[in-house]
Residue, then its C-alpha position, 0 to 999 in steps of 0.5 A: m500500500l502506497k502512502k501519499p506524502k503529507n508535506k507536499t508544498k505548493g508554490f513556485t520555485l526560485i528558478e521559475v520566479i527568476v525566469v518570469v522576472a527576466i521575461i518581464a524585464i526583457m519585454i519592458a526593455f523592448t517597449l520602454p523606448t517606444f513608450v518614451g518616444y510617444i510621450g515625447k511626441t505628445k509633448v511636442t504636439v501639445d506645446k505647438 
């Protein structure tokens, strides 16, 4: 008769969290220059 382990923890491992944070950082690194460019264009248009 096999017994199930009682102390099975639920959650994420440190590696999984680091991978998700790295993916989010890469996405921000690609989109931030575009977003800053849009903000600059908006300020120029409003100032005219």
